[in-house]
Structure formats: C-alpha cells, structure tokens
matplotlib code that plots the C-alpha trace (Angstrom):
import matplotlib.pyplot as plt

x = [125.8, 127.1, 130.4, 129.5, 129.4, 132.2, 131.6, 133.4, 132.7, 132.2, 133.7, 135.4, 138.3, 135.4, 132.3, 129.9, 130.4, 127.3, 124.3, 124.4, 124.0, 124.1, 127.2, 124.7, 123.4, 125.4, 125.9, 127.6, 131.3, 132.7, 132.3, 135.8, 137.0, 140.5, 141.2, 143.3, 142.0, 138.3, 139.6, 142.2, 139.2, 136.7, 139.4, 139.6, 135.9, 135.6, 138.3, 136.8, 133.4, 134.5, 134.5, 136.7, 137.6, 137.7, 137.4, 138.1, 136.5, 137.9, 137.8, 140.6, 137.9, 134.8, 131.8, 129.9, 128.0, 124.8, 122.1, 125.0, 128.2, 129.8, 128.8, 126.2, 129.2, 131.2, 128.2, 127.2, 130.7, 129.8, 133.1, 135.0, 137.0, 138.7, 141.9, 144.2, 142.9, 146.4, 148.3, 146.4, 146.4, 149.9, 148.4, 145.4, 147.5, 149.8, 146.5, 145.0, 146.3, 143.2, 141.3, 141.9, 142.8, 141.3, 141.7, 140.9, 143.0, 143.3, 146.0, 145.7, 146.8, 150.4, 153.1, 152.9, 156.6, 156.1, 152.4, 153.7, 156.3, 153.9, 151.5, 154.1, 155.7, 152.1, 151.6, 154.6, 153.7, 150.3, 151.6, 149.7, 146.5, 146.1, 143.7, 143.4, 140.0, 140.7, 138.9, 139.2, 138.1, 134.9, 135.3, 136.3, 137.7, 139.8, 141.5, 141.9, 143.4, 146.3, 146.6, 144.3, 141.0, 138.6, 139.3, 136.3, 135.0, 136.1, 139.6, 139.8, 139.7, 142.3, 144.4, 143.7, 145.0, 148.1, 148.7, 148.4, 150.7, 153.5, 152.5, 152.0, 155.5, 157.0, 155.2, 155.0, 158.0, 160.9, 161.7, 162.0, 161.1, 164.1, 165.8, 165.9, 168.1, 169.4, 172.1, 174.4, 177.1, 177.8, 177.0, 174.4, 171.3, 169.5, 170.6, 171.0, 170.2, 167.1, 166.0, 165.4, 164.7, 161.5, 162.4, 158.4, 157.7, 154.0, 152.0, 151.9, 154.7, 158.5, 159.6, 163.4, 163.1, 163.8, 161.5, 163.0, 160.6, 161.2, 158.3, 155.3, 153.3, 150.6, 152.9, 150.1, 147.6, 144.0, 142.3, 138.9, 136.6, 133.5, 132.5, 129.4, 129.4, 129.9, 133.6, 133.8, 132.4, 134.9, 137.6, 136.5, 136.3, 140.0, 141.6, 139.5, 139.2, 136.2, 133.9, 131.6, 127.9, 124.7, 122.3, 118.4, 117.5, 119.0, 117.6, 119.4, 122.5, 122.0, 121.8, 125.2, 127.3, 126.4, 127.5, 130.5, 131.5, 131.0, 133.0, 135.6, 135.6, 136.1, 139.0, 140.5, 139.5, 137.3, 133.8, 135.1, 138.0, 135.7, 133.6, 130.9, 130.2, 126.9, 126.5, 124.0, 122.6, 120.7, 118.1, 118.0, 115.0, 114.2, 110.9, 109.9, 107.9, 110.5, 112.9, 110.5, 109.8, 113.8, 114.3, 111.6, 113.9, 116.5, 115.0, 114.3, 117.9, 119.2, 119.9, 117.9, 119.4, 122.8, 121.9, 120.8, 123.8, 126.2, 124.3, 124.4, 127.7, 128.9, 127.4, 128.1, 124.3, 123.4, 120.0, 119.3, 118.4, 116.1, 111.9, 111.2, 109.8, 113.1, 114.7, 118.4, 120.2, 123.5, 124.9, 124.5, 127.5, 130.8, 130.7, 129.8, 127.4, 127.0, 125.0, 122.3, 122.5, 121.5, 118.7, 117.6, 117.7, 115.6, 113.0, 112.3, 114.6, 113.1, 115.2, 115.1, 113.7, 114.8, 112.0, 112.9, 116.3, 114.8, 113.0, 115.9, 118.1, 115.8, 115.9, 118.5, 119.8, 118.5, 117.5, 115.0, 113.8, 114.8, 118.0, 116.4, 114.6, 117.8, 119.3, 116.6, 117.2, 120.9, 120.2, 118.5, 121.1, 123.7, 121.5, 121.7, 125.3, 126.9, 129.7, 129.8, 128.5, 129.8, 128.0, 127.3, 126.9, 124.7, 126.9, 130.4, 130.9, 127.1, 125.9, 128.6, 128.5, 124.7, 125.3, 127.9, 126.1, 122.8, 123.1, 126.0, 125.6, 122.4, 124.0, 126.9, 123.7, 122.9, 126.5, 125.8, 129.0, 132.2, 133.1, 136.5, 139.9, 141.4, 145.2, 147.4, 147.3, 144.1, 144.1, 144.5, 141.6, 139.0, 140.9, 142.9, 146.1, 148.7, 149.2, 147.3, 146.4, 148.2, 144.9, 145.5, 146.9, 149.4, 150.8, 152.1, 155.0, 156.3, 159.5, 159.1, 162.7, 165.1, 166.8, 167.7, 171.8, 173.0, 173.8, 173.5, 172.4]
y = [64.6, 68.1, 68.0, 67.8, 71.1, 72.5, 73.5, 76.1, 77.3, 80.9, 82.0, 85.1, 85.1, 87.4, 86.1, 87.7, 87.9, 87.4, 85.7, 88.2, 87.4, 83.5, 83.7, 84.0, 80.7, 78.1, 76.4, 79.0, 78.3, 81.2, 83.0, 81.9, 82.9, 83.9, 80.4, 78.6, 75.2, 76.5, 76.7, 73.6, 71.7, 73.3, 72.8, 69.0, 68.5, 70.0, 67.9, 65.0, 66.0, 66.8, 70.4, 71.8, 74.8, 77.1, 80.9, 83.6, 87.1, 90.1, 93.7, 96.1, 98.7, 99.6, 99.4, 103.0, 104.2, 102.8, 105.5, 107.7, 105.9, 102.7, 101.6, 98.9, 97.1, 96.4, 96.0, 93.1, 91.9, 93.0, 92.0, 93.9, 92.2, 90.3, 88.7, 88.3, 85.1, 85.1, 84.3, 81.0, 79.6, 77.7, 76.0, 74.8, 73.4, 71.5, 69.9, 69.3, 67.4, 68.4, 71.4, 74.7, 77.6, 80.9, 84.4, 87.8, 90.8, 94.4, 96.4, 99.0, 96.5, 95.7, 96.8, 93.9, 92.8, 91.6, 90.3, 88.2, 86.7, 85.9, 84.4, 82.3, 81.2, 80.0, 78.0, 76.0, 75.6, 74.0, 72.3, 74.4, 75.0, 78.6, 80.7, 84.9, 86.4, 90.1, 92.8, 96.5, 97.8, 99.8, 101.1, 104.7, 103.6, 100.8, 103.6, 105.9, 103.0, 103.1, 107.2, 107.4, 108.7, 106.3, 106.1, 106.0, 102.9, 102.4, 103.9, 101.2, 98.5, 100.6, 100.6, 96.6, 96.1, 97.9, 95.8, 92.4, 93.9, 93.5, 90.5, 88.8, 90.0, 88.5, 85.3, 84.4, 86.4, 86.4, 82.6, 81.1, 77.2, 75.1, 78.2, 76.2, 73.0, 71.9, 70.2, 68.7, 67.7, 70.8, 73.0, 74.8, 75.7, 78.1, 79.3, 82.9, 83.3, 82.0, 84.5, 88.1, 91.6, 92.8, 96.6, 97.5, 100.9, 102.6, 105.3, 103.7, 101.2, 100.7, 97.3, 96.3, 92.1, 90.0, 87.8, 86.2, 83.1, 80.3, 79.3, 77.6, 74.8, 77.0, 79.9, 82.6, 81.4, 80.6, 84.2, 84.8, 88.2, 89.0, 92.6, 92.3, 96.0, 96.8, 97.4, 94.6, 92.0, 93.2, 93.0, 89.8, 88.5, 89.6, 88.4, 85.9, 82.0, 82.1, 84.7, 84.6, 85.9, 86.2, 86.2, 86.2, 83.1, 80.9, 83.2, 86.0, 84.3, 82.7, 86.5, 87.5, 84.6, 84.7, 88.2, 87.6, 84.9, 86.9, 89.4, 86.8, 85.3, 89.4, 89.5, 86.2, 83.7, 80.7, 80.5, 77.9, 80.0, 81.3, 79.2, 80.9, 80.3, 81.3, 82.2, 79.8, 79.3, 76.1, 74.9, 71.3, 68.9, 65.4, 66.8, 70.1, 70.9, 70.1, 72.4, 75.2, 74.7, 75.3, 78.2, 80.1, 79.1, 80.6, 83.8, 84.3, 84.3, 86.7, 90.2, 92.0, 95.4, 93.8, 92.8, 95.9, 97.9, 95.4, 96.1, 99.8, 99.8, 98.2, 100.5, 103.8, 104.5, 104.8, 103.0, 103.6, 106.8, 106.0, 105.3, 101.8, 103.2, 105.1, 103.9, 103.1, 104.2, 102.5, 105.2, 107.8, 105.8, 104.9, 101.7, 98.2, 99.0, 95.3, 94.5, 97.6, 95.8, 92.6, 93.8, 95.8, 92.3, 90.6, 93.4, 93.5, 96.0, 98.6, 100.8, 98.8, 100.6, 99.7, 97.7, 95.5, 95.6, 93.9, 91.2, 90.3, 90.0, 87.8, 85.0, 86.0, 83.2, 80.3, 77.0, 75.2, 71.7, 68.1, 67.0, 65.9, 69.2, 71.0, 68.9, 69.8, 73.5, 73.0, 71.4, 74.5, 76.5, 74.4, 74.3, 78.4, 77.8, 77.6, 75.7, 75.8, 76.8, 79.3, 78.0, 80.4, 79.4, 80.5, 78.4, 77.1, 74.2, 73.0, 74.5, 72.7, 69.5, 69.2, 70.2, 67.2, 64.6, 65.1, 67.0, 65.8, 62.2, 63.0, 65.2, 62.4, 60.1, 62.3, 63.2, 66.8, 66.7, 64.6, 61.8, 62.1, 64.5, 64.7, 65.0, 68.0, 71.7, 73.7, 74.9, 71.4, 70.0, 72.9, 73.1, 70.2, 72.1, 73.5, 77.0, 79.6, 78.9, 80.6, 82.6, 84.6, 88.4, 86.9, 84.3, 87.3, 87.6, 84.3, 84.4, 88.5, 89.0, 86.7, 89.3, 91.1, 90.6, 88.2, 89.5, 93.3, 95.9]
z = [291.6, 293.6, 295.7, 299.4, 301.7, 303.5, 307.0, 308.9, 312.7, 312.8, 316.3, 317.9, 320.6, 323.1, 325.2, 322.9, 319.4, 316.9, 319.0, 322.2, 326.1, 325.7, 327.6, 330.9, 329.9, 331.8, 328.5, 327.2, 327.8, 325.8, 329.0, 329.6, 326.1, 327.3, 328.5, 325.9, 326.7, 325.3, 322.2, 321.9, 323.1, 320.3, 317.7, 318.4, 318.7, 315.2, 313.6, 314.9, 313.8, 310.3, 309.8, 307.2, 309.4, 312.6, 311.5, 313.7, 313.3, 314.6, 315.5, 316.5, 317.9, 319.5, 317.8, 317.5, 320.3, 321.6, 323.2, 323.2, 324.4, 324.3, 328.1, 327.1, 325.0, 327.9, 330.2, 327.5, 326.6, 323.1, 321.7, 324.4, 326.0, 323.0, 322.4, 319.2, 317.4, 315.6, 318.6, 319.7, 316.2, 316.5, 319.8, 317.9, 314.9, 317.3, 318.6, 314.9, 311.8, 309.4, 310.7, 308.8, 310.7, 309.6, 310.9, 310.5, 309.9, 308.4, 306.7, 309.3, 312.0, 310.9, 308.1, 305.3, 305.7, 309.3, 308.7, 305.6, 308.2, 311.0, 308.5, 306.7, 309.8, 311.0, 307.5, 307.9, 311.6, 310.5, 307.5, 305.2, 307.1, 307.4, 305.8, 305.9, 305.9, 304.3, 306.1, 305.4, 308.7, 309.3, 312.8, 313.5, 316.9, 315.0, 312.9, 316.0, 317.9, 315.1, 315.0, 312.3, 311.0, 309.3, 305.5, 303.1, 302.2, 298.9, 299.5, 302.1, 299.1, 297.6, 300.5, 300.8, 297.1, 297.9, 301.0, 299.0, 296.2, 298.5, 300.4, 297.1, 296.1, 299.3, 299.5, 295.9, 294.1, 296.6, 296.8, 293.7, 293.6, 294.7, 296.5, 299.7, 299.8, 303.0, 301.7, 304.2, 301.8, 300.1, 303.1, 301.2, 303.1, 300.4, 296.7, 296.8, 293.1, 293.6, 296.5, 295.4, 296.8, 295.8, 296.1, 296.1, 296.5, 296.8, 298.2, 301.6, 301.4, 300.8, 301.3, 299.7, 301.0, 300.4, 302.3, 305.5, 305.3, 302.9, 300.7, 303.1, 302.1, 300.5, 300.3, 300.3, 302.7, 301.4, 301.2, 302.3, 301.9, 303.3, 302.1, 299.6, 298.6, 294.7, 295.5, 297.8, 295.3, 292.7, 295.3, 296.0, 292.6, 291.8, 295.3, 297.2, 296.9, 299.4, 300.3, 303.1, 302.2, 304.7, 302.2, 303.4, 301.3, 298.6, 295.6, 296.7, 297.3, 293.8, 292.4, 294.5, 293.4, 289.8, 289.8, 291.7, 289.4, 286.5, 287.7, 288.4, 284.9, 283.8, 285.5, 284.0, 286.5, 286.1, 288.1, 290.2, 291.5, 294.2, 296.8, 298.6, 302.3, 303.3, 307.2, 308.9, 312.7, 313.4, 315.9, 315.8, 317.7, 317.1, 316.0, 314.3, 317.4, 319.8, 317.5, 317.5, 321.3, 321.4, 319.1, 321.7, 324.5, 322.6, 321.8, 325.2, 326.1, 323.1, 324.2, 321.5, 322.7, 321.7, 318.5, 317.5, 319.2, 317.2, 314.0, 314.5, 315.8, 312.7, 310.1, 312.1, 313.2, 316.9, 316.4, 320.2, 318.9, 316.2, 316.6, 315.6, 311.8, 311.0, 307.6, 307.7, 304.4, 303.6, 301.8, 305.1, 306.4, 305.5, 307.9, 306.9, 303.9, 303.1, 306.3, 305.0, 301.5, 303.1, 305.2, 301.8, 299.8, 302.7, 302.4, 298.8, 298.1, 300.4, 302.7, 306.1, 309.0, 312.6, 313.2, 310.3, 311.7, 315.2, 313.2, 311.0, 313.7, 315.7, 313.1, 310.6, 308.7, 310.8, 310.0, 312.4, 312.0, 312.3, 310.8, 308.0, 307.3, 307.9, 305.2, 302.6, 303.8, 302.7, 299.6, 298.5, 299.5, 297.6, 294.5, 294.8, 294.3, 297.8, 298.4, 302.1, 305.7, 308.2, 311.0, 313.6, 317.4, 320.1, 322.6, 322.7, 322.5, 322.6, 319.1, 317.2, 319.3, 318.2, 314.7, 314.8, 316.7, 314.5, 311.3, 310.0, 310.1, 308.0, 306.0, 304.7, 304.2, 301.6, 300.1, 301.8, 303.8, 303.6, 305.1, 306.4, 305.0, 301.8, 302.4, 302.2, 302.6, 303.6, 300.1, 298.4, 300.5, 299.1, 295.7, 294.8, 294.8, 297.5, 295.6, 294.1, 290.6, 287.6, 287.2, 290.5, 290.3, 292.7, 290.4, 288.3, 290.7, 290.4, 288.6, 288.3, 290.4, 288.8, 287.0, 290.1, 290.4, 293.3, 296.6, 295.5, 298.0]

ax = plt.figure().add_subplot(projection="3d")
ax.plot(x, y, z, "-o")
ax.set_aspect("equal")
plt.show()
C-alpha cells in the first residue's frame, strides 16, 4: 500500500496571491492579511485538520507591468501590499505543536550569516518545524530593490549554490555534535574544541564564523524548491528534499518526477530522498452537479485580468500588449521560465498563446467534484509519483475548512491521508530522521572544520 499523501496549505502574506480578486468576496478573510490573528487562527485550523505544513510564498518586488504600468497590481492588490512571512512564523510556532512552517526567501534578500542565524533561531523556537523554499528571484524590480540588476536565469542558480555552500558550513559544520554541554557542575556551557570558524571565501561572500547558534533540532531546515527548468531541476536534484510542481496532468507529473529522481541518483542520492508536491485547488460538492455550479460561481468571481497580469509579470512579458493568438516563448525572457514550460506541456509541446494562458489559468490544476471523485483524482496523482499536495486557496479560511471537513475524511478512509501526526521534527515526520541524510551535499561539512586550532583568531 502506498504511503499517505502529505498536505500543505499554500498561502501568502498578501490579499491577492494566486486566485485573484477573491478578497472582494465576503468569505475572503485574506482581505485582512496583515492581521496576525488571521494566520494564528488558520494555523490552528490546519493543525486540527491534519495538514502537514503551512507554506508562505513571497516576493520582494513588483511583478512586471500590465498594460504599460504597475498601477493595475496596486488596484487589485496583486501581491502588493505584502508582508514578510518570516516575521510571523515564531507566533505560529507558539500556537501549534506539529504543523510545519515553511517560508520563501532568495539569496539576494539577506547575507548568509544573518539568514542562517534567523532560520536556526526559528528552528529552535518551533522545535524543528521550519522549512525553507529556496528561490532565486525572477523579478527585475526585486533585484532593483537591493540595488542590483536582475541576474541571468542560470547564473541565479550558481549564486544560490554559493549561498547554500555558506549556509551548509554554518548549519552543519561549525558546531560538532556534543559541543553544547550546559554543565552546571563544571560551569562549561559549550566546548570550544567542538566549535569552529569556517573561513569561507568565495566570489560573493567572505564569512569567518563561528556560527553563533548552537545546532537546532534539524540543523538545516527542511529544504523545498520550486523551479522546473532544466537548471532548476538539477539544482533540486542536488539540494532539495521536496519540490513543488504544477504539472498539468498526472502523466506530465510522472515524466518530470522520474527525470528529477534520475538526476538525484546521478548526484549520489536516492530516488526517495526527494518528495514532490503538486499544486492543486479544489471545488467540493455533495454531488457533481453542485460542484460544477460552485465552480461556475467561482469563475465569475475570479479577476481574469489579474490572473493574466500575474503570469505575464512573472515571465517578464506585458501580456496586456498582446493579441489573443500571439505566442509566448520561454526563451525570450529571463523570468520564471518554468511557468511557460508547464503551459507548453499542457499544450502538447506547442508554444502557448495568450488565449491558451487564459484558458489554462481559468481551471489550472483544479479538481472539481464530490469528495469521492476528488479522492479518485488524488489517487491518480499519487500513482504518478506525487507525494503530497500543495493546496491552493480561493478564500481563507473557507477553502481549507471545506477541504478538511469534506475531503480529508474520505482520503483517510482510503489510506490517502494520515490519521494523526508522527512525533518529532518536520523532517522526521516526512523522512523519518531529524537531520539531513549523509547523501546530501551539506553532509560533507560535518566534522570538516575539526582541525582548526582552538581559540585562534
């Protein structure tokens, strides 16, 4: 029997994240996204319902223009305003016991030493429930907000590799096991012979160390990644423990998953060292007829221009300037190429047009039906190799309340969802161990700095 699927709530600390315009609906409590109580309440609901994690997407800049400017983004609330998700995770940790807490951040946002310190502190505070979604940042405005030009697509992954190298040294190598003593009798809090400077020097970074945070329950947070371009998949195969995908159907997911697992093996890892989370949204009805009626009502509420502006802004193309049958070429942009590649998959390998985008966005990755029909669909995704679902919402908390109340019970009856939580860290819940496996590239730094003379400058 297959293992139960994992379920993650896909959210963002903003009013209009993926399904645009729904903050206008009376049920769309995301209109008050800047109220901490909204997120605390949602985290409690998710944990009570058995979700594995809440995952916060994030950006640090405006999406590309729509119809020649970014005015439309502000009018719709298209990821502006948006708040920093990392700031609120400690509050969510204090109100939950098992729920994983995942956030998104890119290397451009913060020097690696301080980032490592903040994340390790959160891992301590949450007792090992922190996950980091590694992104490389594809928005020119995001780069400009840090005084830079947008780095070319493949070069951003080289930057991410360099950033991770510093983090791995700090999280995995700077403190040996057993360094923290807390011995009241001897008066020794930590053994300096087991704490090391890392003396890292590379193209962008020079970090002396030692790391100031003692090893947290996971040391390195659980590592997520979402890029599906060739270089992104290779990056995931080397570094990620879980990858978010948005394949158009189970067969496409199977091909992507099999290829990424093959790459993982080529890099010395095992196929099951990576888990794959498919992004899906759900419209649930007691009958199929009711579900289709609810879907039609939902489509009436969605701001289609917002959906197109979001996608175009992500790939760096102003789709407001295109005709319906104009093609969109992934190679013409250094933006989020994986989005166009996913659209190309959905069109049988044909370069998608603006019209294709409109149709795709209206019902992409959406499952509509009764709880039993949804369970059938999820079983097909699982058979394709998917390990979990990144549940996309229309409204908060309504979309999750409905899924928890009506779908999860049926999934549990069929063995497609777990009944209760395993103990321990988020990594232990998903992989059976608190720390990264010895096959992960970060493991090479365990004990790597033990030869450094104690107490030297």
